[in-house]
VEXKOL-19425 format. One record per atom (N, C-alpha, C): x, y, z. Coordinates in steps of 0.001 Angstrom, whole numbers, padded with zeros to 6 digits, always signed. Example, Ala and Ser with C-alpha at 12.3 -4.5 7.8 and 13.67 -1.06 7.14 Angstrom:
BEGIN
+013190-005690+007800/+012300-004500+007800/+013200-003300+007800/+012850-002250+007080/+013670-001060+007140/+012900+000030+007870/
This chain:
BEGIN
-002684+004909-019954/-003522+004590-018805/-004812+003943-019294/-005190+002894-018595/-006399+002156-018948/-007308+002095-017732/-008605+002130-017972/-009615+001998-016926/-010206+000600-017027/-010333-000087-015881/-010846-001453-015913/-011676-001753-014671/-012602-002687-014829/-013378-003207-013703/-012886-004601-013323/-011854-005084-013978/-011397-006465-013856/-010236-006629-012879/-010456-007430-011848/-009381-007749-010910/-008271-008519-011622/-008625-009356-012586/-007618-010098-013357/-006672-009144-014078/-007212-008096-014688/-006364-007107-015373/-005473-006374-014379/-006013-006073-013205/-005224-005402-012169/-004051-006284-011747/-004307-007560-011560/-003259-008502-011161/-002192-008596-012249/-002608-008693-013498/-001646-008759-014608/-000810-007485-014689/-001429-006341-014417/-000701-005071-014429/+000418-005092-013401/+000117-005529-012188/+001133-005588-011126/+002205-006613-011483/+001801-007788-011934/+002761-008850-012287/+003711-008420-013396/+003220-007599-014313/+004052-007183-015447/+004866-005920-015153/+004881-005485-013898/+005696-004330-013527/+004994-002997-013666/+003681-003024-013796/+002928-001792-013963/+002536-001138-012651/+002007+000070-012783/+001511+000835-011636/-000010+000839-011704/-000623+000511-010586/-002061+000330-010483/-002658+001334-009506/-003764+001969-009892/-004579+002739-008946/-005758+001848-008582/-006042+001730-007289/-007076+000801-006823/-007781+001391-005607/-009026+000953-005348/-009771+001498-004211/-009304+000893-002889/-009287+001730-001853/-009013+001256-000491/-010203+001664+000379/-010022+001597+001676/-011109+001933+002594/-011577+003380+002444/-010644+004318+002199/-011002+005742+002208/-010685+006487+000915/-009607+006119+000248/-009148+006835-000948/-008664+005822-001982/-008347+006307-003167/-007692+005428-004134/-006224+005312-003754/-005724+004098-003842/-004323+003836-003576/-003571+003679-004879/-002268+003792-004770/-001376+003581-005899/-000454+002451-005493/-000316+001448-006349/+000478+000301-005963/+001249-000316-007103/+002182-001178-006699/+002985-001957-007633/+003607-003102-006841/+004347-003948-007529/+005036-005065-006890/+006242-004519-006126/+006316-004708-004802/+007438-004164-004036/+008777-004823-004370/+008747-005967-005032/+009985-006648-005405/+010508-006164-006751/+009743-005327-007441/+010140-004771-008727/+010549-003312-008496/+011843-003103-008266/+012303-001767-007868/+012155-000725-008974/+012170-001142-010236/+011940-000147-011294/+010490+000330-011253/+009552-000563-010918/+008150-000152-010758/+008006+000775-009553/+008709+000470-008460/+008662+001323-007266/+009205+002710-007605/+010311+002764-008351/+010871+004058-008756/+009890+004835-009633/+009246+004155-010556/+008240+004806-011411/+007098+005366-010580/+006636+004584-009595/+005549+005020-008720/+005964+006277-007948/+007160+006263-007377/+007649+007437-006641/+007728+008653-007562/+008199+008447-008786/+008282+009535-009756/+006915+010082-010129/+005944+009194-010315/+004586+009622-010674/+003984+010505-009588/+004262+010169-008330/+003723+010936-007196/+004562+012165-006859/+005778+012234-007406/+006755+013254-007002/+007059+013096-005511/+007167+011852-005071/+007380+011552-003652/+008860+011276-003408/+009456+011950-002422/+010849+011660-002086/+011007+010211-001612/+012046+009548-002089/+012273+008136-001754/+012574+007932-000275/+013059+008959+000409/+013443+008779+001820/+012247+008693+002768/+011032+008925+002281/+009843+008890+003147/+009309+007487+003393/+009603+006552+002517/+009098+005190+002678/+007667+005047+002187/+007258+003800+002019/+005932+003463+001501/+005298+002396+002383/+004008+002193+002241/+003285+001165+002998/+003197-000103+002155/+003301-001246+002818/+003012-002526+002173/+001628-002965+002603/+000824-003359+001652/-000521-003864+001898/-000495-005361+001615/-000965-006164+002571/-000902-007622+002434/-002266-008250+002680/-002410-009488+002230/-003646-010241+002464/-003672-010820+003870/-002484-011076+004431/-002368-011640+005779/-000957-011404+006288/-000736-011658+007551/+000566-011390+008168/+001668-012263+007571/+001329-013454+007097/+002335-014366+006539/+002965-013814+005264/+002217-013011+004515/+002778-012418+003300/+003897-011422+003609/+004015-011011+004857/+005024-010014+005226/+006356-010633+005631/+006425-011962+005722/+007643-012634+006193/+008880-012276+005383/+008719-012029+004109/+009837-011663+003236/+010415-010291+003611/+009618-009467+004265/+009996-008084+004548/+010287-007815+006023/+009666-008598+006904/+009701-008342+008350/+010259-009570+009075/+011221-009374+009996/+011712-010520+010770/+010635-011045+011725/+010824-012251+012269/+009842-012800+013215/+009594-011836+014379/+008331-011765+014798/+007922-010835+015854/+007664-011577+017152/+007903-010915+018303/+007504-011508+019584/+005990-011738+019593/+005554-012772+020288/+004135-013151+020290/+003216-012028+020769/+003628-011257+021804/+002756-010190+022303/+002559-009089+021258/+003602-008792+020502/+003504-007780+019445/+002617-008314+018318/+002835-009560+017952/+002033-010188+016901/+000547-010176+017272/+000245-010482+018535/-001145-010467+019012/-001767-009079+018880/-000999-008056+019297/-001483-006671+019218/-001852-006318+017778/-000989-006693+016861/-001214-006397+015447/-002433-007152+014928/-002472-008442+015207/-003563-009277+014688/-004924-008881+015251/-004939-008283+016446/-006201-007791+017018/-006814-006669+016178/-005984-005964+015410/-006471-004827+014613/-006658-005165+013131/-006259-006346+012719/-006310-006743+011301/-007310-007851+011065/-007918-007903+009908/-007837-006868+008873/-008571-005607+009310/-008026-004481+008904/-008629-003214+009276/-007744-002038+008936/-008193-000826+009268/-007506+000397+008861/-006402+000850+009820/-005588-000102+010293/-004447+000250+011138/-003173-000197+010432/-002272+000756+010225/-000963+000494+009642/+000035+000432+010789/+000860-000605+010793/+001844-000796+011863/+003255-000594+011339/+004086+000052+012148/+005513+000158+011850/+006206-001014+012521/+006901-001807+011711/+007577-003008+012190/+009039-002974+011775/+009890-003739+012467/+011274-003853+012015/+011289-004398+010585/+012320-004061+009843/+012407-004481+008446/+013715-005240+008229/+013677-006262+007378/+014903-006968+007004/+015867-005980+006353/+017160-006156+006617/+018190-005257+006085/+018217-005206+004560/+017857-006304+003905/+017963-006355+002441/+016829-005610+001720/+015849-005101+002457/+014735-004390+001813/+015204-002997+001379/+014924-002673+000149/+015398-001431-000463/+014910-000183+000273/+015793+000826+000368/+015374+002124+000905/+014258+002769+000072/+014071+002338-001169/+012949+002858-001961/+011623+002499-001303/+011593+001390-000561/+010373+000948+000113/+010339+001443+001556/+011433+001278+002279/+011432+001624+003707/+011865+003067+003974/+012310+003764+002937/+012795+005121+003140/+014088+005104+003935/+014318+006141+004711/+015521+006222+005547/+015247+005669+006938/+014482+004595+007026/+014048+004057+008311/+014486+002609+008472/+014560+002181+009707/+014835+000778+010028/+013533+000036+010316/+012424+000668+009965/+011101+000067+010128/+010360+000186+008807/+009328-000628+008673/+008508-000607+007468/+007042-000525+007885/+006261+000219+007120/+004828+000374+007396/+004066-000729+006669/+003221-001463+007419/+002491-002602+006846/+001037-002599+007314/+000165-003142+006449/-001259-003191+006781/-001912-004370+006085/-002895-004958+006761/-003782-005950+006153/-005159-005298+006096/-005608-005025+004893/-006850-004280+004680/-008073-005174+004799/-009184-004561+005227/-010453-005290+005198/-011291-004902+003974/-010721-004083+003083/-011422-003758+001841/-011346-004987+000933/-012494-005467+000436/-012483-006717-000334/-011586-006689-001572/-011501-005562-002264/-010651-005491-003455/-009181-005610-003065/-008766-004885-002032/-007375-004954-001573/-007024-006366-001128/-007905-006945-000367/-007688-008292+000150/-007564-009312-000985/-008491-009273-001932/-008453-010209-003067/-007226-009985-003941/-006873-008738-004143/-005712-008406-004965/-004447-009041-004390/-004199-008820-003104/-002998-009373-002470/-003070-010896-002365/-004253-011410-002064/-004429-012863-001959/-004104-013539-003290/-004651-013013-004359/-004453-013638-005669/-003050-013416-006218/-002424-012291-005869/-001033-012079-006271/-000104-013022-005510/-000469-013320-004265/+000368-014174-003428/+001462-013424-002698/+001408-012094-002751/+002397-011265-002054/+001825-009866-001836/+002481-009071-000971/+001998-007703-000725/+002171-006810-001952/+001502-005679-001913/+001728-004628-002901/+002078-003342-002156/+002720-002449-002878/+002952-001103-002358/+001594-000427-002237/+001423+000375-001193/+000193+001137-001035/+000533+002547-000578/+000152+003498-001393/+000289+004911-001061/-000892+005621-001711/-001257+006755-001207/-002426+007442-001764/-002188+007834-003220/-003233+007746-004021/-003156+008084-005445/-003302+009593-005595/-002171+010261-005561/-002135+011714-005708/-000699+012161-005922/-000562+013387-006390/+000741+014037-006422/+001025+014467-004989/+002240+014249-004516/+002605+014617-003151/+002229+016075-002878/+001527+016283-001764/+001105+017621-001367/-000299+017986-001817/-000869+017205-002724/-002243+017453-003179/-003186+016484-002476/-004488+016780-002475/-005444+015876-001811/-005454+014491-002462/-005638+013482-001638/-005729+012107-002132/-006984+011950-002982/-006873+011185-004053/-007989+010976-004980/-009066+010103-004348/-010307+010569-004450/-011439+009774-003953/-012382+009382-005095/-011945+009626-006328/-012731+009218-007498/-011769+008885-008632/-012268+008116-009580/-011480+007791-010770/-011082+009078-011487/-012003+010032-011570/-011726+011300-012253/-010552+012030-011602/-010489+012013-010276/-009379+012675-009580/-008059+011943-009804/-008104+010616-009891/-006888+009849-010204/-006378+010266-011581/-007279+010305-012556/-006898+010672-013926/-006356+012096-013964/-007035+013012-013280/-006628+014423-013267/-005212+014589-012716/-004893+013885-011638/-003585+014072-011006/-002482+013213-011617/-002812+011981-012007/-001762+011040-012389/-001824+010583-013839/-002995+010709-014462/-003166+010431-015888/-002291+009341-016465/-001446+009723-017389/-000616+008764-018131/+000563+008222-017323/+000730+008673-016094/+001832+008187-015252/+001583+006769-014738/+000324+006331-014786/-000011+005007-014263/-000544+004133-015395/-000547+002822-015166/-000911+001886-016223/-002377+001477-016206/-002975+001372-015015/-004351+000897-014922/-005034+001490-013697/-006290+001863-013857/-007136+002254-012728/-008195+001177-012580/-008247+000558-011410/-009270-000440-011116/-010488+000305-010573/-011515+000389-011383/-012702+001180-011053/-013681+000342-010233/-013490+000392-008930/-014361-000293-007965/-014630+000695-006833/-015675+000463-006023/-016027+001418-004962/-015007+001480-003821/-014893+002677-003254/-014114+002859-002027/-014859+002196-000873/-014167+002053+000259/-014749+001352+001398/-015628+002174+002321/-015743+003475+002102/-016663+004274+002901/-016047+005003+004083/-014771+004775+004384/-014120+005538+005455/-013804+006942+004961/-013736+007880+005898/-013395+009252+005523/-011993+009638+005972/-011372+008821+006799/-010028+009092+007313/-009036+008072+006763/-007771+008475+006598/-006757+007491+006213/-006513+006516+007367/-005757+005478+007109/-005487+004494+008161/-004678+005122+009294/-004932+004618+010486/-004139+005003+011649/-002758+004375+011484/-001716+005075+011928/-000362+004512+011900/+000147+004430+013327/+000601+003222+013712/+001116+002971+015064/+002460+002269+015006/+003282+002527+016000/+004512+001766+016182/+004157+000497+016952/+004484-000650+016406/+004079-001925+017016/+004739-002170+018368/+005944-001653+018581/+006654-001941+019826/+006319-000960+020937/+006023+000305+020579/+005679+001291+021611/+004168+001494+021709/+003440+001067+020699/+001991+001261+020562/+001621+002743+020413/+002619+003578+020161/+002392+005012+019987/+001682+005273+018655/+000653+006135+018694/-000065+006527+017479/+000721+007650+016803/+001137+007408+015560/+001892+008398+014804/+000992+009202+013868/-000126+008603+013475/-001145+009311+012693/-002497+008747+013111/-003369+009634+013572/-004714+009190+013966/-005496+008819+012717/-006388+007855+012874/-007162+007403+011719/-008646+007455+011977/
């Protein structure tokens, strides 16, 4: 595990199949390239997270999600775009070819466009979404400091991007895009 202040190093870590801890709006996130299934498996193992639960994709914009999500009706797209960038995660239909390691046992996928500058720049410069899940062992509190990331995940991850959190105290809200039902308040 390496500690870095460099976005370039974080990008190289993801590109090379590594697992990255990075700051989000409220907690440190854990991420990797969603197209690299061995990295996704490593991430799930590091967290002790069951694969059937699914993971969130974090993107720089809605267009980065086209590989994962089929075209959306305009009214649904408008609803989503009204909340982005921001701390709202939406459940959307998922392409059939997307691995259950990412979508879990669901026919939907959780997606978000963050307004945290580090998250936004990371996805923008990578040119694709990253996996986003809280940096913690499943069942333990989410890490809100580099020290907590190291304490819980230590050598299980490749790089910690040491930048400030966004100042929120709650995790992102989760909504179903088609029903607009709130599944987790934020």
